[in-house]
Residue frames as a rotation matrix with the C-alpha (Angstrom) as fourth column:
UNK 1
-0.497 0.002 -0.868 44.52
0.050 -0.998 -0.031 32.07
-0.866 -0.059 0.496 5.73
UNK 2
-0.954 0.135 -0.269 43.47
-0.284 -0.113 0.952 31.30
0.098 0.984 0.146 2.17
UNK 3
-0.563 0.793 -0.233 40.38
0.740 0.609 0.286 29.47
0.369 -0.012 -0.929 3.42
UNK 4
-0.216 0.463 -0.860 39.35
0.676 -0.564 -0.474 32.52
-0.704 -0.684 -0.191 5.44
UNK 5
-0.655 -0.074 -0.752 39.77
-0.358 -0.846 0.395 34.87
-0.666 0.528 0.527 2.47
UNK 6
-0.925 0.337 -0.175 37.94
-0.016 0.425 0.905 32.44
0.379 0.840 -0.388 0.18
UNK 7
-0.383 0.831 -0.404 35.07
0.924 0.344 -0.168 32.21
0.000 -0.437 -0.899 2.66
UNK 8
-0.239 0.261 -0.935 34.82
0.242 -0.917 -0.317 36.02
-0.940 -0.303 0.156 2.84
UNK 9
-0.893 -0.094 -0.439 34.89
-0.391 -0.319 0.863 36.10
-0.221 0.943 0.248 -0.96
UNK 10
-0.727 0.676 -0.119 31.95
0.519 0.655 0.549 33.69
0.449 0.338 -0.827 -1.02
UNK 11
-0.190 0.653 -0.733 30.11
0.846 -0.269 -0.460 35.77
-0.497 -0.708 -0.501 1.58
UNK 12
-0.484 -0.006 -0.875 30.61
-0.190 -0.975 0.112 38.94
-0.854 0.221 0.471 -0.49
UNK 13
-0.974 0.186 -0.129 29.31
-0.085 0.230 0.969 37.13
0.210 0.955 -0.209 -3.56
UNK 14
-0.375 0.877 -0.300 26.12
0.891 0.431 0.145 36.18
0.256 -0.212 -0.943 -1.73
UNK 15
-0.174 0.259 -0.950 25.90
0.582 -0.751 -0.312 39.69
-0.795 -0.607 -0.020 -0.26
UNK 16
-0.871 -0.168 -0.461 26.24
-0.240 -0.675 0.698 41.26
-0.429 0.719 0.548 -3.71
UNK 17
-0.770 0.637 -0.035 23.39
0.319 0.432 0.843 39.17
0.552 0.639 -0.536 -5.09
UNK 18
-0.151 0.732 -0.664 21.25
0.985 0.055 -0.164 40.00
-0.083 -0.679 -0.729 -2.05
UNK 19
-0.348 -0.023 -0.937 21.93
0.261 -0.963 -0.073 43.74
-0.900 -0.270 0.341 -2.27
UNK 20
-0.980 0.001 -0.200 21.32
-0.192 -0.285 0.939 43.73
-0.056 0.958 0.280 -6.01
UNK 21
-0.533 0.835 -0.135 17.97
0.638 0.502 0.585 42.00
0.556 0.225 -0.800 -5.50
UNK 22
-0.068 0.488 -0.870 16.98
0.882 -0.378 -0.281 44.34
-0.466 -0.786 -0.405 -2.66
UNK 23
-0.649 -0.229 -0.726 17.95
-0.042 -0.941 0.335 47.39
-0.760 0.248 0.601 -4.71
UNK 24
-0.949 0.312 -0.030 15.99
0.012 0.133 0.991 46.03
0.314 0.941 -0.130 -7.66
UNK 25
-0.372 0.870 -0.322 12.90
0.867 0.450 0.214 45.38
0.331 -0.200 -0.922 -5.56
UNK 26
0.141 0.501 -0.854 12.56
0.814 -0.549 -0.187 48.78
-0.563 -0.669 -0.486 -3.88
UNK 27
-0.814 -0.481 -0.325 13.59
0.214 -0.769 0.603 51.03
-0.539 0.422 0.729 -6.74
UNK 28
0.235 0.842 -0.485 11.23
-0.334 -0.399 -0.854 53.01
-0.913 0.362 0.187 -8.90
UNK 29
0.846 0.255 0.469 10.92
0.258 0.574 -0.777 52.15
-0.467 0.778 0.420 -12.59
UNK 30
0.540 -0.727 0.424 13.86
0.487 -0.142 -0.862 54.21
0.687 0.672 0.277 -13.80
UNK 31
0.635 -0.379 -0.673 16.82
0.640 -0.230 0.733 55.51
-0.433 -0.896 0.097 -11.91
UNK 32
0.958 -0.280 0.068 19.10
-0.222 -0.867 -0.445 58.46
0.183 0.411 -0.893 -12.23
UNK 33
0.439 -0.898 -0.036 22.82
0.854 0.405 0.328 58.08
-0.280 -0.175 0.944 -12.85
UNK 34
0.787 -0.212 -0.580 25.01
-0.180 -0.977 0.113 61.16
-0.590 0.016 -0.807 -12.73
UNK 35
0.660 -0.602 0.449 27.41
0.731 0.379 -0.567 61.41
0.171 0.703 0.690 -15.66
UNK 36
-0.603 -0.786 0.139 28.77
0.648 -0.584 -0.489 64.82
0.465 -0.205 0.861 -14.67
UNK 37
-0.868 0.192 -0.459 27.60
0.292 -0.551 -0.782 67.89
-0.403 -0.812 0.422 -12.78
UNK 38
-0.541 0.684 -0.490 25.04
-0.677 -0.700 -0.228 69.25
-0.499 0.208 0.842 -15.23
UNK 39
-0.226 0.463 -0.857 23.96
-0.778 0.443 0.445 66.01
0.586 0.768 0.260 -16.93
UNK 40
-0.356 0.182 0.917 22.01
-0.602 0.706 -0.374 63.10
-0.715 -0.685 -0.142 -15.56
UNK 41
-0.621 0.153 -0.769 21.04
-0.620 0.505 0.601 59.94
0.480 0.850 -0.218 -17.34
UNK 42
0.101 0.747 0.657 18.02
-0.901 0.349 -0.259 57.78
-0.423 -0.566 0.708 -16.67
UNK 43
-0.702 -0.234 -0.673 18.26
-0.520 0.813 0.261 54.02
0.486 0.533 -0.692 -17.00
UNK 44
0.412 0.897 -0.163 15.71
-0.574 0.394 0.717 51.34
0.708 -0.201 0.677 -16.25
UNK 45
0.266 -0.253 0.930 16.00
-0.905 0.266 0.331 49.28
-0.331 -0.930 -0.158 -13.10
UNK 46
0.910 0.085 0.406 16.05
0.030 0.962 -0.270 46.08
-0.413 0.258 0.873 -15.17
UNK 47
0.711 -0.698 0.085 19.06
0.012 -0.109 -0.994 47.41
0.703 0.708 -0.069 -17.04
UNK 48
0.146 -0.643 0.752 20.84
-0.924 -0.360 -0.129 48.16
0.353 -0.676 -0.647 -13.76
UNK 49
0.553 0.133 0.823 20.08
-0.579 0.771 0.264 44.65
-0.599 -0.622 0.503 -12.54
UNK 50
0.938 -0.145 0.316 21.34
0.304 0.782 -0.544 42.89
-0.168 0.606 0.777 -15.65
UNK 51
0.545 -0.793 0.273 24.36
-0.201 -0.440 -0.875 45.16
0.814 0.422 -0.399 -16.13
UNK 52
0.218 -0.439 0.872 25.33
-0.972 -0.173 0.156 44.77
0.083 -0.882 -0.465 -12.46
UNK 53
0.689 0.100 0.718 24.93
-0.283 0.949 0.140 41.01
-0.668 -0.299 0.682 -12.63
UNK 54
0.924 -0.352 0.149 26.90
0.284 0.372 -0.884 40.80
0.256 0.859 0.444 -15.89
UNK 55
0.353 -0.830 0.433 29.78
-0.574 -0.557 -0.600 42.90
0.739 -0.036 -0.673 -14.52
UNK 56
0.298 -0.186 0.936 29.86
-0.902 0.265 0.340 40.85
-0.311 -0.946 -0.089 -11.34
UNK 57
0.842 0.051 0.537 29.90
0.051 0.984 -0.173 37.53
-0.537 0.173 0.826 -13.21
UNK 58
0.821 -0.557 0.123 32.52
0.107 -0.062 -0.992 38.78
0.560 0.828 0.009 -15.69
UNK 59
0.249 -0.760 0.600 34.88
-0.826 -0.490 -0.278 40.06
0.505 -0.427 -0.750 -12.98
UNK 60
0.281 -0.114 0.953 34.58
-0.758 0.582 0.293 36.93
-0.588 -0.805 0.077 -10.88
UNK 61
0.957 0.035 0.287 34.98
0.145 0.800 -0.582 34.72
-0.250 0.599 0.761 -13.96
UNK 62
0.584 -0.805 0.103 38.25
-0.300 -0.332 -0.895 36.50
0.754 0.492 -0.435 -14.81
UNK 63
0.013 -0.574 0.819 39.53
-0.997 -0.072 -0.035 35.93
0.079 -0.815 -0.573 -11.28
UNK 64
0.601 0.278 0.750 38.37
-0.417 0.909 -0.002 32.29
-0.682 -0.312 0.662 -11.37
UNK 65
0.969 -0.244 0.042 40.11
0.159 0.481 -0.862 31.59
0.190 0.842 0.505 -14.70
UNK 66
0.311 -0.897 0.314 43.29
-0.598 -0.442 -0.668 33.31
0.738 0.020 -0.674 -13.51
UNK 67
0.164 -0.167 0.972 43.21
-0.926 0.313 0.210 31.23
-0.339 -0.935 -0.103 -10.33
UNK 68
0.823 0.198 0.532 42.77
-0.065 0.964 -0.259 28.00
-0.564 0.179 0.806 -12.28
UNK 69
0.807 -0.590 -0.029 45.59
-0.046 -0.013 -0.999 28.96
0.589 0.807 -0.037 -14.65
UNK 70
0.090 -0.795 0.600 47.93
-0.904 -0.318 -0.286 29.57
0.418 -0.517 -0.747 -11.71
UNK 71
0.340 0.086 0.937 47.02
-0.672 0.719 0.178 26.26
-0.658 -0.690 0.302 -10.14
UNK 72
0.971 0.006 0.238 47.68
0.152 0.754 -0.639 24.43
-0.183 0.657 0.731 -13.41
UNK 73
0.565 -0.817 0.114 51.05
-0.317 -0.342 -0.885 26.19
0.762 0.464 -0.452 -13.74
UNK 74
0.490 -0.371 0.789 52.09
-0.845 0.022 0.535 24.90
-0.216 -0.928 -0.303 -10.32
UNK 75
0.815 -0.138 0.563 52.91
0.128 0.990 0.058 21.55
-0.565 0.024 0.825 -11.87
UNK 76
0.736 -0.586 0.339 55.46
0.382 -0.054 -0.923 23.16
0.559 0.808 0.184 -14.20
UNK 77
0.353 -0.706 -0.614 58.95
0.868 0.002 0.496 24.05
-0.349 -0.708 0.614 -13.05
UNK 78
-0.439 -0.612 0.658 59.54
0.847 -0.526 0.076 27.05
0.299 0.591 0.750 -15.33
UNK 79
0.454 0.674 0.583 57.29
0.334 -0.735 0.590 29.45
0.826 -0.073 -0.559 -13.40
UNK 80
-0.451 -0.592 0.668 58.57
-0.360 -0.564 -0.743 31.87
0.817 -0.575 0.041 -10.79
UNK 81
-0.629 0.187 -0.755 58.01
0.611 0.720 -0.331 30.39
0.481 -0.669 -0.567 -7.33
UNK 82
-0.928 0.298 -0.224 56.33
-0.046 -0.687 -0.725 33.54
-0.370 -0.663 0.651 -6.03
UNK 83
-0.505 0.766 -0.397 53.48
-0.858 -0.396 0.327 33.44
0.094 0.506 0.858 -8.53
UNK 84
-0.077 0.488 -0.869 52.64
-0.168 0.853 0.494 29.86
0.983 0.184 0.016 -7.61
UNK 85
-0.907 -0.329 -0.264 52.96
0.199 0.220 -0.955 30.35
0.372 -0.919 -0.134 -3.86
UNK 86
-0.066 0.904 -0.423 50.10
0.968 0.161 0.194 30.48
0.244 -0.396 -0.885 -1.41
UNK 87
-0.422 -0.145 -0.895 51.10
0.502 -0.859 -0.098 34.08
-0.755 -0.491 0.435 -0.65
UNK 88
-0.961 0.054 -0.270 50.28
-0.248 -0.593 0.766 35.19
-0.119 0.803 0.584 -4.18
UNK 89
-0.563 0.810 -0.163 47.08
0.462 0.472 0.751 33.16
0.685 0.348 -0.640 -4.26
UNK 90
-0.131 0.476 -0.870 46.03
0.954 -0.179 -0.241 34.79
-0.271 -0.861 -0.431 -0.98
UNK 91
-0.691 -0.170 -0.702 46.74
0.055 -0.981 0.184 38.19
-0.721 0.089 0.688 -2.50
UNK 92
-0.934 0.351 -0.070 44.71
-0.083 -0.024 0.996 37.30
0.348 0.936 0.051 -5.58
UNK 93
-0.270 0.866 -0.420 41.76
0.837 0.427 0.343 36.18
0.476 -0.259 -0.840 -3.45
UNK 94
-0.234 0.135 -0.963 42.00
0.711 -0.651 -0.264 39.39
-0.663 -0.747 0.056 -1.42
UNK 95
-0.922 -0.092 -0.375 41.97
-0.174 -0.769 0.615 41.46
-0.345 0.633 0.693 -4.62
UNK 96
-0.665 0.741 -0.092 38.86
0.287 0.367 0.885 39.58
0.690 0.562 -0.457 -5.73
UNK 97
-0.111 0.591 -0.799 37.28
0.994 0.048 -0.102 40.26
-0.022 -0.806 -0.592 -2.34
UNK 98
-0.570 -0.187 -0.800 38.15
0.322 -0.947 -0.008 43.96
-0.756 -0.263 0.600 -2.67
UNK 99
-0.964 0.241 -0.114 36.58
-0.198 -0.361 0.911 44.21
0.178 0.901 0.396 -6.13
UNK 100
-0.372 0.871 -0.322 33.43
0.683 0.491 0.540 42.48
0.628 -0.019 -0.778 -4.85
UNK 101
-0.152 0.271 -0.951 33.21
0.864 -0.431 -0.261 45.00
-0.480 -0.861 -0.169 -1.99
UNK 102
-0.863 -0.183 -0.471 33.63
-0.047 -0.899 0.436 47.83
-0.503 0.398 0.767 -4.50
UNK 103
-0.788 0.614 -0.034 30.76
0.059 0.130 0.990 46.48
0.612 0.778 -0.139 -6.60
UNK 104
-0.176 0.722 -0.669 28.60
0.952 0.297 0.069 46.11
0.248 -0.625 -0.740 -3.48
UNK 105
-0.370 -0.002 -0.929 29.19
0.554 -0.803 -0.220 49.70
-0.746 -0.596 0.298 -2.43
UNK 106
-0.985 0.042 -0.166 28.42
-0.157 -0.605 0.781 51.00
-0.068 0.795 0.602 -5.94
UNK 107
-0.493 0.857 -0.152 25.08
0.394 0.375 0.839 49.19
0.776 0.354 -0.523 -6.04
UNK 108
-0.102 0.440 -0.892 24.25
0.989 -0.050 -0.137 50.31
-0.105 -0.897 -0.430 -2.48
UNK 109
-0.674 -0.221 -0.705 25.07
0.266 -0.963 0.047 53.93
-0.689 -0.155 0.708 -3.29
UNK 110
-0.912 0.410 -0.025 22.94
-0.147 -0.267 0.952 53.89
0.384 0.872 0.304 -6.44
UNK 111
-0.240 0.848 -0.472 20.14
0.740 0.475 0.477 52.44
0.629 -0.235 -0.741 -4.35
UNK 112
-0.265 0.097 -0.959 20.47
0.832 -0.480 -0.279 55.18
-0.488 -0.872 0.047 -1.72
UNK 113
-0.925 -0.143 -0.352 20.46
-0.021 -0.906 0.422 57.96
-0.380 0.398 0.835 -4.29
UNK 114
-0.734 0.623 -0.270 17.39
-0.433 -0.122 0.893 56.68
0.524 0.773 0.359 -6.11
UNK 115
-0.823 0.430 -0.371 15.35
0.565 0.687 -0.458 55.38
0.058 -0.586 -0.808 -3.20
UNK 116
0.006 0.919 0.395 11.70
0.434 -0.358 0.826 56.29
0.901 0.167 -0.401 -2.67
UNK 117
0.752 0.193 -0.630 12.46
0.658 -0.160 0.736 56.85
0.041 -0.968 -0.248 1.00
UNK 118
0.736 -0.505 0.452 14.62
-0.384 -0.860 -0.336 59.66
0.558 0.074 -0.827 2.27
UNK 119
0.664 -0.643 -0.382 18.10
0.747 0.547 0.377 58.55
-0.034 -0.536 0.844 3.26
UNK 120
0.799 -0.550 -0.243 20.93
-0.495 -0.831 0.253 60.78
-0.341 -0.082 -0.936 4.24
UNK 121
0.907 -0.392 0.152 23.23
0.417 0.796 -0.438 59.06
0.050 0.461 0.886 1.82
UNK 122
0.460 -0.786 0.414 25.99
-0.344 -0.587 -0.733 61.60
0.819 0.194 -0.541 2.35
UNK 123
0.346 -0.331 0.878 26.56
-0.916 0.080 0.392 60.05
-0.200 -0.940 -0.276 5.77
UNK 124
0.707 -0.073 0.703 27.08
0.060 0.997 0.043 56.72
-0.704 0.012 0.710 4.00
UNK 125
0.906 -0.344 -0.247 29.50
-0.343 -0.254 -0.904 58.17
0.248 0.904 -0.348 1.46
UNK 126
0.077 -0.902 0.424 32.41
-0.947 0.067 0.314 56.91
-0.312 -0.426 -0.850 3.54
UNK 127
0.319 0.120 0.940 31.41
-0.054 0.993 -0.108 53.43
-0.946 -0.016 0.323 2.42
UNK 128
0.997 0.049 -0.058 32.16
-0.057 -0.031 -0.998 54.43
-0.051 0.998 -0.028 -1.16
UNK 129
0.375 -0.927 -0.011 35.81
-0.878 -0.352 -0.326 54.83
0.298 0.132 -0.945 -0.24
UNK 130
0.359 -0.208 0.910 36.03
-0.573 0.720 0.391 51.35
-0.737 -0.661 0.139 1.26
UNK 131
0.853 0.039 0.520 36.28
0.314 0.757 -0.573 49.52
-0.417 0.652 0.633 -2.08
UNK 132
0.774 -0.601 0.200 38.93
-0.037 -0.358 -0.933 51.73
0.632 0.715 -0.300 -3.74
UNK 133
0.335 -0.675 0.658 40.97
-0.939 -0.293 0.178 51.86
0.073 -0.677 -0.732 -0.52
UNK 134
0.492 -0.117 0.863 41.01
-0.278 0.918 0.283 48.06
-0.825 -0.379 0.419 -0.30
UNK 135
0.912 -0.175 0.370 42.04
0.409 0.394 -0.823 47.79
-0.002 0.902 0.431 -3.95
UNK 136
0.598 -0.729 0.332 44.85
-0.463 -0.653 -0.600 50.31
0.654 0.205 -0.728 -3.47
UNK 137
0.327 -0.458 0.827 46.01
-0.867 0.204 0.456 48.50
-0.377 -0.865 -0.330 -0.33
UNK 138
0.664 -0.058 0.746 46.08
0.128 0.991 -0.037 45.19
-0.737 0.120 0.665 -2.18
UNK 139
0.882 -0.373 0.287 47.95
0.280 -0.073 -0.957 46.70
0.378 0.925 0.040 -5.13
UNK 140
0.401 -0.763 0.507 50.54
-0.802 -0.560 -0.208 48.20
0.442 -0.323 -0.837 -2.78
UNK 141
0.455 -0.171 0.874 50.80
-0.653 0.604 0.458 44.90
-0.606 -0.779 0.163 -0.93
UNK 142
0.994 -0.050 0.101 51.80
0.104 0.756 -0.646 42.95
-0.045 0.652 0.757 -4.06
UNK 143
0.411 -0.909 0.070 55.33
-0.183 -0.158 -0.970 44.41
0.893 0.386 -0.231 -4.40
UNK 144
0.062 -0.356 0.933 55.78
-0.986 -0.169 0.001 44.27
0.157 -0.919 -0.361 -0.63
UNK 145
0.684 0.254 0.684 54.86
-0.425 0.900 0.091 40.58
-0.593 -0.353 0.724 -0.60
UNK 146
0.932 -0.354 -0.082 57.02
0.091 0.446 -0.890 39.92
0.351 0.822 0.448 -3.64
UNK 147
0.144 -0.945 0.294 60.17
-0.451 -0.327 -0.831 41.45
0.881 -0.013 -0.473 -2.13
UNK 148
0.106 -0.061 0.992 59.49
-0.977 0.180 0.116 39.84
-0.186 -0.982 -0.040 1.24
UNK 149
0.907 0.297 0.298 59.06
-0.245 0.949 -0.200 36.44
-0.342 0.109 0.933 -0.43
UNK 150
0.679 -0.714 -0.168 62.42
-0.052 0.182 -0.982 36.70
0.732 0.676 0.086 -2.23
């Protein structure tokens, strides 16, 4: 199960880079980001690319370091058995997958809003809810897995 989740995590990493590059290639020079109803802010496409890449690398680096710390704690006996189990590691990989999907949908939605072509991006707005729903599901699943493991 962990191998399947890790492979999907790798696929979403490649998909994020691909979508970021596609969005960068077909966007106009500056794009519009809504801060609230009456204000909009313009940022350059290069800034979106580098900020998106930096956020993606930072988030995945945090998950990678946390994963390596848990694996190194497995050798110690003073750690709770749940947090070193494959169940918790699977949950952690699923949370990482969920965050990657959230970042993918954010970049896709910004690309739809600021595209040169006309897209009915409101029909794709359901995709925006996919990332937060997966994160909420994984956060609810942690206590359930913890009490089931005990």
